Each structure stands twice: as structure tokens, then as C-alpha cells.
N, C-alpha and C positions, 0 to 999 in steps of 0.2 A: 758484560758492561753495557748499560743502559741509560743513553744521555740524548739528550733531542737534536744535542750538537756532532752526534755521530751521525757518517751513515750509515745506515742499516746491514748489519751481514742477516741476510737470508742462508745461507750457509755454504756448500763447500763442495765443487767437482769431483770426483774422482776419478771421473769416466776417460780422462785424458793422462800424456805422457808426466806434465806437472797438474796440479792439482791446482782447481779457478777456485776465489774464491768469488763467490753471488753475491752482490748487494742490491737493495734496493731500486727501484728504475727514477732518477727524478731528474728532470730534466737541466743539468748546471753550466756554472763555468765558476774555472776558477778567480779566485782571487787576484792572479797575478795579471790573468788576463783583465780583471774587469776594471782593473785601478792602471793597468801600464798602459791598456788598448783605449782608455776611454776616450782618445781626442779622434772614432775611428767614428763618422756619420751615424753609424746604427745603434749607436752606445748612449743612453744622456748621460750626462756630469754625474758622479756620488758625492753627495752635500753633505757638509758635515755631518750635520746627524746622521747619518747614513753612515758612516765610519764610524764617527761613538758606537753605535749598536754595532755593529761589529767587530770593534775591537773587544768593548763589553763581553760578546757570547767568547771568541776564542780567551778572555781571562780567567770565565765561571768556566769551560773546559778542561785548561790547564791547571785551575782549581780541585776540581772537578778527579783527576787523574792524581794529581799531589798528594788528597785528602781525605779522598773519597775509600780511599781501600786501606786493609793491615802494612801495608808494604807501598812506599808510595810509587810511581809508574811514570818514570821520565819518557815525554813521548821522542824527544833527540831528533824529528825531521819536521821542524816549523816551518813551513817554505809555503811560501805565496802560493804554487802550485798544487798542493794537495789540499786546500784550502777551496771546499765550492761554495758554493752560493747557490741556494733553491731557487722559484722565480719569487719570492717574495723574501729576497738576499737571508734567510735564517743560514750561520755559518754551521758545514758540517763537515767533518775531518776523520780526514780515512793515513788506508799503508801505516801499520803499526809495526810494521817491516825491522825497523830500528831500534823502538820503543825496549824498555828493560827495566826488569821493577827491581828495586833499592833492595839487597837480600835484607832480613833480620836483622837488627841490631850493628846494621851499617848505613850512616849517613849521607857514602858516594860511589859512586862506579868508578872502580881501578881498571874499566876495561872500552879500549878509543871505537867510537862508534865509526863503523869502514867509512871514511871520508871520501874514497871514491863516487859513492852513491853518489852524494849529493854533487859532486861537481860535475860528474860525466855527464850527469842528465840539466845542470843548469843549463836555461835559455841562455838564449847570444846578447839578447836583446835587457836580459834581467840580472843584476849581477845584488846578488843579496848578502852580505859578511853572514858568515858561520863564524859561531861558536871558535878560537883559533885553537889550531893543531895540540893538544896537551890532552894528558887525561880526563877521566872526566872529573869534575866538580860537584858540590850538590844538587844534589836535584834541582833549588832554586835556580842555582846559577846557569845551565845548562838552556831549559828551557827561557827562562827569566830573560837572558841575552836576547836568543831570535823573536823573542813578545816586540821585546823592545824595537828591532831589525823593521818586525812588523806592523810596528806601530810610526817607525816612520817613513816607511811607502803609504802609510795612509795619511799621514799626517802629509807631507813633500808631493806625493805623486812618482816616486822618483826612486828607483832601489838604490840601498847605502850604497855602494861601494863607484857606482857610476856617478851616486850625488858628488861624495867625496875627491874622485877624483875630478868633476868635471869644476869645483868651486874650492879648489886648492888645501881643501878643511882637512883636518882631523877629528876623529872621532872624537874624543875631548873638547870640538868642536860642538860638537850637536845637541846643546839646548836652550834657554829659555833667552838667553843673551842673542841669539840670533836666531828668534822664530822671523822677523823677513828675508831672512836669507832660504828661511829651510818653507818654510809656507806654500803652499800650491797654489798658482795662481786661479782654477777653480776656485779653491777655500774663499782665496780675499775677492773675487766677486760675485759673491754670495753678498756682501757687503759682511764686514766686521763692527759689529755692536759692543757691548764693556762685556757682554755676560760670554757671544762668543771668545772675548778674547780673552780670558777667563779661561774660558776651555782650552784654548791652546797653548795657552803659556803651562795649563799642568798638565798637556800630556807631553810638551814638550820635554819638561821639568823631571816625567815618565820615564820618556827616550832615555835621557841623561843619563838617569840610573838605572835603567837596564844594560843599554851601550856599557858605561866603566865598569861592571863584571870586566869586561875585555880586558884589564889592565891588573888583573886579580887570577893567579893562579887557583890551586886545587884547596884545599881548606883540609 
């Protein structure tokens, strides 16, 4: 696979007890650190234009996995701490350890991902809703749900579960109607013109559509 938004794989070292994947050396920070740590003095706030660019690149790389091969690939672990940003804030995706290829003639995978991997390494300061425990649904539902949670983080500056808990809201409450409760104060501080408002409403609508997959079982 070759794509500008994948961290380039150089090779594999077999001279150790366990094989080690060797990637291109890039000065990076994770999306989780960059968004959730934006209050740190050394980090400049990420403004809306850059957030939209990051969202677009994540969408493009998912579309490449789903549509760029004879058999679609479900990434499966689309989490903000494994999405890297280089010095120019170009998205670099890596860690395909739980990715799966949908078998020929099938539209879904019926073997569950190892959920314990996702939760075991979940940073305590960040809670991102993972697709609910169930067998795989169609490729769109698995990765699209997690994509919606990432979009929510970009929109609000917070992890989804923490936000819902603090606000006393449910997933179905996330959408354009509650935009004022969701939007990150940093974005508000930029100033909201009519164009930005339409962008934010469209983003909130997309978040709602992706997260609504939480309520649908496998097809």
C-alpha cells in the first residue's frame, strides 16, 4: 500500500526475539496529544481550517482502504493516539495490527476485534467511544463510527465519552441542534462568520450520521 497518509514502512527486523517493524523517521505528535493537549503553553491552538484539513485526510485514507483494493480493508482501530501528524500537520496513519480484509463475496466480517487491545492502552485522560461490542458490521459501519468519534473530537476538543458524561447527554443528542453545546471554545474564539457556521453545521451533521451507527446491529 502506498499513500501519503500512511507512515512509510521501511522493512522488518528479524534479528530480535520478536520481529520489529521499521518505519520512516518522522517528527510527529499524535492527534490525541495535539487536540487534547492544546491548552499547553508550548502548543498553538489548532484552528478550524486545519481541523477540517485533518478530517479530510483521514476520510481520504479510509476511502482508500475501503475502495482502493479488490477486497475492502477494515482498518478497525481508528483511534486518535495512533494517528500521527508530521511537521506540516499531514496525517500519518499506522498500526494495522487489527485490520482485516473482507473476504471475497462477503460484505461484513463476523470475527470481533480484540477489544481488550483498545481499552488496555486507552489513555486515562482521553475516552473515545469505540464501536459497541458486537460482531463486525459492514465495513462502512465499523470505520465510519470511529471516524465520527474523531470528527467529534476535532469539533469539540474533547473525547466523546467524557463529553457525554460531563454534559449529561446521549449519543443521539450529538448533532447540529446542539452545536452551541458541542463546539470547542477555541473555534468560537476565532470568530464565527456565516461560512464557518455552515461548515460547523455540516461537520456536526456528519458526526451525528456516523455516530448513529451505534444504534444499528450488524446487517
